[in-house]
C-alpha positions as CSV (number, residue, x, y, z in Angstrom):
1,M,-22.5,0.5,-10.5
2,H,-22.3,-1.1,-7.1
3,A,-21.7,-4.7,-6.0
4,P,-24.5,-6.4,-4.1
5,P,-24.1,-6.3,-0.3
6,C,-23.4,-10.0,0.0
7,C,-20.2,-9.7,-2.2
8,G,-17.7,-8.5,0.3
9,E,-14.3,-9.9,1.0
10,S,-15.7,-13.1,2.4
11,C,-17.8,-13.7,-0.7
12,V,-14.8,-13.4,-3.0
13,L,-12.6,-15.4,-0.7
14,A,-15.2,-18.2,-0.6
15,I,-15.4,-18.2,-4.5
16,T,-11.6,-18.0,-5.3
17,G,-9.9,-19.2,-2.1
18,V,-6.4,-18.0,-1.3
19,I,-4.2,-17.9,-4.5
20,P,-0.5,-18.4,-3.6
21,F,2.2,-16.1,-5.0
22,G,3.7,-19.0,-6.8
23,E,0.7,-19.1,-9.1
24,T,0.5,-15.4,-9.7
25,I,3.4,-13.0,-9.1
26,F,6.2,-15.6,-9.1
27,L,5.3,-17.3,-12.4
28,W,8.3,-17.6,-14.8
29,Q,6.5,-15.2,-17.2
30,S,6.4,-12.5,-14.6
31,I,10.1,-13.0,-13.6
32,A,11.1,-13.1,-17.3
33,L,9.2,-9.9,-18.1
34,T,10.8,-8.1,-15.1
35,A,14.2,-9.2,-16.2
36,V,13.6,-7.9,-19.8
37,L,12.2,-4.6,-18.5
38,I,15.2,-4.1,-16.3
39,A,17.6,-5.0,-19.1
40,V,15.9,-2.7,-21.6
41,S,15.9,0.2,-19.1
42,V,19.6,-0.2,-18.3
43,L,20.4,-0.4,-22.1
44,I,18.4,2.8,-22.8
45,A,20.1,4.6,-19.9
46,W,23.5,3.4,-21.1
47,L,22.9,4.4,-24.7
48,S,21.4,7.8,-23.9
49,A,24.3,8.9,-21.5
50,P,26.7,11.3,-23.1
51,G,30.1,10.0,-24.3
52,A,33.5,11.2,-23.2
53,A,33.5,13.9,-25.9
54,Q,30.2,15.4,-24.8
55,V,30.7,15.4,-21.0
56,Q,30.7,18.8,-19.4
57,T,32.1,19.4,-15.9
58,V,30.9,21.9,-13.4
59,G,34.1,23.9,-14.1
60,G,32.6,25.0,-17.4
61,Y,29.5,26.5,-15.6
62,V,31.2,28.4,-12.8
63,E,31.9,32.1,-13.5
64,K,35.4,33.3,-13.1
65,E,34.3,36.6,-11.5
66,T,32.4,36.8,-8.3
67,V,29.6,39.3,-8.2
68,V,29.1,41.0,-4.8
69,L,25.4,41.9,-4.2
70,P,24.5,44.9,-2.1
71,P,23.1,44.1,1.3
72,L,19.3,43.9,1.6
73,M,17.5,46.6,3.4
74,R,16.0,45.9,6.8
75,F,12.4,44.9,6.8
76,Q,9.9,47.0,8.8
77,R,7.1,44.4,9.0
78,P,7.2,40.6,9.0
79,S,5.1,40.5,5.8
80,E,7.7,42.4,3.7
């Protein structure tokens, strides 16, 4: 489905005019919804974070022994 050729940007601008941000994005409903979404997101992140009893540090993941790997053989061609 295509719009008629006469309905470009100038056609829409002629019909609606310039709508200021104060009547669209910066309405109190938009700002309130943004504040609620941020608050709920922070609350979910706070509640889903592990507590002090469940926290694991990197020290628990590091192996005590170091494994020494043998050196790699020299490659004969660049594609190897």
